[in-house]
VOVOLUM-189239 format. One record per residue (C-alpha): x, y, z; residue number from 0. Coordinates in Angstrom, 2 decimals, m for minus. Layout:
<recs>
+---------+---------+---------+-----+
!       X !       Y !       Z !   k !
+---------+---------+---------+-----+
!       X !       Y !       Z ! NUM !
...
+---------+---------+---------+-----+
</recs>
This chain:
<recs>
+---------+---------+---------+-----+
!       X !       Y !       Z !   k !
+---------+---------+---------+-----+
!   m0.20 !   m0.13 !    0.17 !   0 !
!    1.52 !    3.23 !   m1.22 !   1 !
!    2.36 !    5.59 !    2.10 !   2 !
!   m0.28 !    7.79 !    3.20 !   3 !
!   m3.25 !    5.89 !    1.68 !   4 !
!   m5.92 !    5.04 !    3.92 !   5 !
!   m6.76 !    1.16 !    4.37 !   6 !
!  m10.07 !   m0.07 !    4.93 !   7 !
!  m10.56 !   m3.65 !    5.60 !   8 !
!  m13.86 !   m5.90 !    6.26 !   9 !
!  m13.80 !   m8.62 !    8.29 !  10 !
!  m16.16 !  m11.06 !    9.58 !  11 !
!  m18.24 !   m9.88 !   13.06 !  12 !
!  m15.39 !  m11.51 !   15.00 !  13 !
!  m13.95 !  m10.76 !   18.90 !  14 !
!  m10.39 !  m10.34 !   17.76 !  15 !
!  m10.62 !   m6.41 !   17.01 !  16 !
!  m11.64 !   m6.21 !   20.57 !  17 !
!   m8.23 !   m7.90 !   22.43 !  18 !
!   m6.08 !   m5.52 !   23.66 !  19 !
!   m2.91 !   m6.06 !   21.50 !  20 !
!   m4.78 !   m5.73 !   18.34 !  21 !
!   m6.17 !   m2.06 !   19.87 !  22 !
!   m2.89 !   m1.00 !   20.92 !  23 !
!   m1.79 !   m2.04 !   17.24 !  24 !
!   m4.58 !    0.31 !   15.64 !  25 !
!   m3.73 !    2.60 !   17.23 !  26 !
!   m0.43 !    2.92 !   16.33 !  27 !
!   m1.62 !    2.52 !   12.54 !  28 !
!   m4.55 !    5.27 !   12.15 !  29 !
!   m4.66 !    4.69 !    8.85 !  30 !
!   m6.04 !    1.36 !    9.16 !  31 !
!  m10.37 !    1.30 !    9.78 !  32 !
!  m11.96 !   m1.91 !   10.33 !  33 !
!  m15.49 !   m2.68 !    9.36 !  34 !
!  m16.93 !   m5.85 !   10.57 !  35 !
!  m19.82 !   m7.86 !    9.04 !  36 !
!  m23.26 !   m7.58 !   11.03 !  37 !
!  m23.75 !  m10.79 !   13.53 !  38 !
!  m26.09 !  m13.01 !   11.30 !  39 !
!  m25.45 !  m11.81 !    8.17 !  40 !
!  m23.10 !  m14.24 !    6.39 !  41 !
!  m24.80 !  m13.48 !    2.90 !  42 !
!  m22.46 !  m10.29 !    3.37 !  43 !
!  m19.53 !  m12.56 !    3.47 !  44 !
!  m18.62 !  m12.88 !   m0.03 !  45 !
!  m16.61 !  m16.12 !    0.77 !  46 !
!  m19.17 !  m17.63 !    3.18 !  47 !
!  m21.92 !  m17.10 !   m0.31 !  48 !
!  m19.04 !  m18.98 !   m2.13 !  49 !
!  m18.67 !  m21.76 !   m0.28 !  50 !
!  m22.44 !  m22.12 !    0.24 !  51 !
!  m22.54 !  m22.03 !   m3.79 !  52 !
!  m19.44 !  m24.90 !   m3.88 !  53 !
!  m21.18 !  m27.29 !   m0.94 !  54 !
!  m24.84 !  m26.73 !   m3.22 !  55 !
!  m23.84 !  m27.43 !   m6.47 !  56 !
!  m20.83 !  m30.13 !   m6.26 !  57 !
!  m20.50 !  m31.34 !   m2.36 !  58 !
!  m23.99 !  m32.09 !   m1.13 !  59 !
!  m24.89 !  m35.38 !   m0.89 !  60 !
!  m21.37 !  m36.72 !   m2.04 !  61 !
!  m19.50 !  m39.30 !   m1.10 !  62 !
!  m15.63 !  m38.84 !   m1.73 !  63 !
!  m13.78 !  m41.65 !   m0.06 !  64 !
!  m10.64 !  m39.71 !   m0.37 !  65 !
!   m9.02 !  m36.32 !   m0.91 !  66 !
!   m8.48 !  m36.93 !   m4.66 !  67 !
!  m12.04 !  m37.79 !   m4.88 !  68 !
!  m12.86 !  m34.49 !   m3.33 !  69 !
!  m10.63 !  m32.27 !   m5.05 !  70 !
!  m11.84 !  m34.21 !   m8.42 !  71 !
!  m15.54 !  m32.59 !   m7.36 !  72 !
!  m14.10 !  m29.05 !   m6.30 !  73 !
!  m11.55 !  m28.23 !   m9.00 !  74 !
!  m14.38 !  m28.48 !  m12.26 !  75 !
!  m16.21 !  m25.94 !   m9.96 !  76 !
!  m13.49 !  m23.56 !   m9.36 !  77 !
!  m12.56 !  m23.75 !  m13.10 !  78 !
!  m16.10 !  m22.94 !  m14.40 !  79 !
!  m16.91 !  m20.05 !  m11.41 !  80 !
!  m13.13 !  m18.65 !  m12.26 !  81 !
!  m13.87 !  m18.70 !  m16.18 !  82 !
!  m16.19 !  m15.78 !  m15.78 !  83 !
!  m14.35 !  m13.72 !  m13.01 !  84 !
!  m16.77 !  m10.72 !  m13.95 !  85 !
!  m19.50 !   m9.77 !  m11.03 !  86 !
!  m23.49 !  m10.30 !  m12.08 !  87 !
!  m24.95 !   m7.19 !  m13.15 !  88 !
!  m27.67 !   m7.49 !  m10.26 !  89 !
!  m30.86 !   m7.20 !  m10.32 !  90 !
!  m32.43 !   m4.53 !  m12.77 !  91 !
!  m33.12 !   m1.35 !  m12.05 !  92 !
!  m36.38 !    0.03 !  m13.53 !  93 !
!  m36.58 !    2.61 !  m15.84 !  94 !
!  m39.34 !    5.94 !  m16.00 !  95 !
!  m40.76 !    3.61 !  m19.15 !  96 !
!  m40.68 !    0.50 !  m17.65 !  97 !
!  m43.14 !    1.49 !  m14.29 !  98 !
!  m46.56 !    1.60 !  m15.12 !  99 !
!  m47.75 !    5.17 !  m15.76 ! 100 !
!  m50.91 !    6.35 !  m13.05 ! 101 !
!  m53.64 !    7.43 !  m15.32 ! 102 !
!  m54.12 !   11.22 !  m15.59 ! 103 !
!  m50.17 !   11.55 !  m15.56 ! 104 !
!  m47.86 !   12.45 !  m17.58 ! 105 !
!  m44.46 !   10.73 !  m17.66 ! 106 !
+---------+---------+---------+-----+
</recs>
């Protein structure tokens, strides 16, 4: 990180940031700001979402008798999901023309 730039780190809501040694470190490193996801909000954690997707699509109800079999199930999933790393466009945002017009009003 270039000197003088602010650093924002996002982490799981874990008690580590409350430990005295961590608080001391943060005082000595004021350009660092930590943001924590709310408790019971795993849907905000991209890593948890990725592992949930992996579990649902490749691992659930699977029988893996070795690490090699488990890896053989995981590797194609990684290849497929990493082939197009662009994030989804998300939900469609309505435009004025796509909204129903109210009678008697002009759009």
